[in-house]
C-alpha positions as YAML, in Angstrom:
chain: A
units: angstrom
residues:
- id: 1
  name: MET
  ca: [1.59, -13.49, 1.29]
- id: 2
  name: SER
  ca: [1.27, -16.31, 3.75]
- id: 3
  name: ASP
  ca: [-1.18, -16.09, 6.64]
- id: 4
  name: ALA
  ca: [1.79, -15.51, 8.98]
- id: 5
  name: GLU
  ca: [3.04, -12.62, 6.80]
- id: 6
  name: ILE
  ca: [-0.43, -11.11, 6.64]
- id: 7
  name: GLU
  ca: [-0.76, -11.39, 10.41]
- id: 8
  name: ARG
  ca: [2.65, -9.75, 10.90]
- id: 9
  name: ALA
  ca: [1.85, -6.90, 8.50]
- id: 10
  name: VAL
  ca: [-1.55, -6.27, 10.11]
- id: 11
  name: GLY
  ca: [0.02, -6.33, 13.58]
- id: 12
  name: ASN
  ca: [2.76, -3.90, 12.57]
- id: 13
  name: ILE
  ca: [0.33, -1.41, 11.08]
- id: 14
  name: GLU
  ca: [-2.12, -1.75, 13.96]
- id: 15
  name: SER
  ca: [0.75, -1.08, 16.38]
- id: 16
  name: LEU
  ca: [0.66, 2.48, 15.03]
- id: 17
  name: GLY
  ca: [-2.94, 2.84, 16.22]
- id: 18
  name: LEU
  ca: [-4.41, 2.24, 12.77]
- id: 19
  name: ARG
  ca: [-7.17, -0.14, 11.71]
- id: 20
  name: VAL
  ca: [-6.41, -2.50, 8.82]
- id: 21
  name: LYS
  ca: [-8.73, -3.60, 6.03]
- id: 22
  name: THR
  ca: [-7.11, -6.19, 3.76]
- id: 23
  name: GLY
  ca: [-7.92, -6.57, 0.09]
- id: 24
  name: ALA
  ca: [-10.42, -9.21, -0.99]
- id: 25
  name: ASN
  ca: [-7.78, -10.99, -3.07]
- id: 26
  name: ILE
  ca: [-4.88, -10.91, -0.60]
- id: 27
  name: ARG
  ca: [-4.90, -14.70, -0.07]
- id: 28
  name: LEU
  ca: [-5.08, -15.66, -3.75]
- id: 29
  name: LYS
  ca: [-2.03, -17.40, -5.14]
- id: 30
  name: ARG
  ca: [-0.56, -16.97, -8.61]
- id: 31
  name: GLY
  ca: [3.13, -17.76, -8.31]
- id: 32
  name: ASN
  ca: [4.54, -15.22, -5.84]
- id: 33
  name: TYR
  ca: [1.60, -12.87, -6.34]
- id: 34
  name: ALA
  ca: [-1.82, -12.38, -4.78]
- id: 35
  name: GLY
  ca: [-3.78, -13.33, -7.87]
- id: 36
  name: THR
  ca: [-3.59, -11.93, -11.37]
- id: 37
  name: PRO
  ca: [-2.59, -8.33, -12.05]
- id: 38
  name: ALA
  ca: [-6.28, -7.57, -12.71]
- id: 39
  name: GLN
  ca: [-7.25, -9.00, -9.31]
- id: 40
  name: GLN
  ca: [-4.51, -7.00, -7.59]
- id: 41
  name: VAL
  ca: [-5.67, -3.83, -9.34]
- id: 42
  name: ASP
  ca: [-9.26, -4.60, -8.30]
- id: 43
  name: ASP
  ca: [-8.07, -4.55, -4.67]
- id: 44
  name: LEU
  ca: [-6.09, -1.35, -5.20]
- id: 45
  name: HIS
  ca: [-9.00, 0.41, -6.89]
- id: 46
  name: ALA
  ca: [-11.38, -0.78, -4.14]
- id: 47
  name: ALA
  ca: [-9.06, 0.68, -1.50]
- id: 48
  name: PHE
  ca: [-8.92, 4.03, -3.28]
- id: 49
  name: ARG
  ca: [-12.72, 4.10, -3.69]
- id: 50
  name: ASP
  ca: [-13.41, 3.17, -0.06]
- id: 51
  name: ARG
  ca: [-14.17, 6.32, 1.98]
- id: 52
  name: GLU
  ca: [-13.12, 4.56, 5.20]
- id: 53
  name: VAL
  ca: [-9.62, 3.83, 3.87]
- id: 54
  name: LYS
  ca: [-7.16, 6.64, 4.56]
- id: 55
  name: ALA
  ca: [-3.97, 4.90, 3.41]
- id: 56
  name: VAL
  ca: [-2.85, 2.08, 1.15]
- id: 57
  name: TRP
  ca: [0.14, 0.21, 2.57]
- id: 58
  name: GLY
  ca: [2.20, -2.34, 0.67]
- id: 59
  name: GLY
  ca: [2.34, -5.60, 2.58]
- id: 60
  name: ARG
  ca: [5.75, -6.54, 1.24]
- id: 61
  name: GLY
  ca: [8.18, -5.65, -1.52]
- id: 62
  name: GLY
  ca: [9.33, -7.92, -4.28]
- id: 63
  name: SER
  ca: [8.32, -7.75, -7.90]
- id: 64
  name: GLY
  ca: [5.15, -7.40, -9.85]
- id: 65
  name: CYS
  ca: [3.92, -3.82, -9.48]
- id: 66
  name: SER
  ca: [5.10, -2.91, -12.96]
- id: 67
  name: MET
  ca: [2.49, -5.35, -14.34]
- id: 68
  name: LEU
  ca: [-0.25, -3.32, -12.62]
- id: 69
  name: LEU
  ca: [0.62, 0.05, -14.13]
- id: 70
  name: PRO
  ca: [-1.21, -0.28, -17.49]
- id: 71
  name: LEU
  ca: [-4.35, -1.45, -15.65]
- id: 72
  name: LEU
  ca: [-4.58, 1.41, -13.16]
- id: 73
  name: ASP
  ca: [-7.37, 3.98, -13.36]
- id: 74
  name: TYR
  ca: [-5.37, 7.10, -12.55]
- id: 75
  name: GLY
  ca: [-8.49, 9.27, -12.72]
- id: 76
  name: LEU
  ca: [-10.09, 7.19, -9.96]
- id: 77
  name: ILE
  ca: [-6.90, 7.44, -7.89]
- id: 78
  name: ARG
  ca: [-6.77, 11.23, -8.42]
- id: 79
  name: ARG
  ca: [-10.43, 11.61, -7.40]
- id: 80
  name: HIS
  ca: [-9.93, 9.56, -4.20]
- id: 81
  name: PRO
  ca: [-6.45, 10.52, -2.95]
- id: 82
  name: LYS
  ca: [-4.93, 8.32, -0.25]
- id: 83
  name: ILE
  ca: [-1.60, 7.97, 1.48]
- id: 84
  name: LEU
  ca: [0.46, 5.27, -0.26]
- id: 85
  name: VAL
  ca: [3.31, 3.68, 1.72]
- id: 86
  name: GLY
  ca: [5.74, 1.01, 0.59]
- id: 87
  name: PHE
  ca: [9.13, 0.31, -0.95]
- id: 88
  name: SER
  ca: [10.86, -2.02, -3.36]
- id: 89
  name: ASP
  ca: [8.56, -2.71, -6.32]
- id: 90
  name: VAL
  ca: [5.96, -0.36, -4.81]
- id: 91
  name: THR
  ca: [8.32, 2.33, -6.11]
- id: 92
  name: ALA
  ca: [6.76, 1.69, -9.53]
- id: 93
  name: LEU
  ca: [3.39, 2.67, -8.04]
- id: 94
  name: HIS
  ca: [4.91, 5.73, -6.34]
- id: 95
  name: LEU
  ca: [6.33, 7.00, -9.61]
- id: 96
  name: ALA
  ca: [3.31, 6.18, -11.77]
- id: 97
  name: ILE
  ca: [0.76, 7.61, -9.33]
- id: 98
  name: HIS
  ca: [2.77, 10.78, -8.93]
- id: 99
  name: ARG
  ca: [3.21, 11.15, -12.69]
- id: 100
  name: HIS
  ca: [-0.30, 10.25, -13.81]
- id: 101
  name: ALA
  ca: [-2.48, 11.18, -10.80]
- id: 102
  name: GLY
  ca: [-0.39, 14.01, -9.32]
- id: 103
  name: LEU
  ca: [-0.33, 12.53, -5.81]
- id: 104
  name: VAL
  ca: [2.56, 12.64, -3.37]
- id: 105
  name: THR
  ca: [3.26, 9.19, -1.93]
- id: 106
  name: PHE
  ca: [5.58, 7.93, 0.79]
- id: 107
  name: HIS
  ca: [8.52, 5.56, 0.48]
- id: 108
  name: GLY
  ca: [8.43, 3.65, 3.75]
- id: 109
  name: PRO
  ca: [8.55, 0.20, 5.30]
- id: 110
  name: ALA
  ca: [6.42, -2.62, 3.98]
- id: 111
  name: GLY
  ca: [3.85, -4.02, 6.36]
- id: 112
  name: ILE
  ca: [6.00, -7.08, 7.10]
- id: 113
  name: SER
  ca: [9.14, -5.00, 7.72]
- id: 114
  name: THR
  ca: [10.65, -4.83, 11.17]
- id: 115
  name: PHE
  ca: [9.40, -1.52, 12.52]
- id: 116
  name: SER
  ca: [12.21, 0.11, 14.48]
- id: 117
  name: GLY
  ca: [11.71, 2.97, 16.89]
- id: 118
  name: TYR
  ca: [13.33, 5.22, 14.28]
- id: 119
  name: SER
  ca: [10.97, 4.18, 11.48]
- id: 120
  name: VAL
  ca: [7.89, 4.45, 13.70]
- id: 121
  name: ALA
  ca: [8.88, 7.91, 14.95]
- id: 122
  name: HIS
  ca: [9.44, 9.19, 11.43]
- id: 123
  name: LEU
  ca: [6.31, 7.58, 9.98]
- id: 124
  name: GLN
  ca: [4.23, 9.17, 12.72]
- id: 125
  name: ALA
  ca: [5.95, 12.53, 12.27]
- id: 126
  name: VAL
  ca: [5.30, 12.58, 8.52]
- id: 127
  name: LEU
  ca: [1.90, 10.90, 8.31]
- id: 128
  name: MET
  ca: [0.18, 11.63, 11.62]
- id: 129
  name: GLU
  ca: [1.79, 14.58, 13.35]
- id: 130
  name: ALA
  ca: [2.99, 16.79, 10.55]
- id: 131
  name: PRO
  ca: [3.14, 20.48, 11.49]
- id: 132
  name: PRO
  ca: [0.98, 22.82, 9.42]
...
């Protein structure tokens, strides 16, 4: 992601009243990706291990998540459950994490998406204001 895309994603997520912590490797470049699959998985694992992190949010869609799947530590993800939000290739993570870690995840806008009133209302209803 470019600095402008990162800034947009952070701003969108912070507009929901959330604090953002970006991955250590987010600015690495390897083609269209933020570093190697191993570096991307390092960031993902770090987010799941971090007690301060409550959700992992895909910055953008595209391609590449399928390369991460064989490198994921599903036991670690299961032991440190988090909300996962994203779409497009993040769907590979949704399916794999549900299948191998047993977690429910959320198909929703990428960080750089245009957040409409509709999407914000429904994200908040599902993730922040869900009835018991």
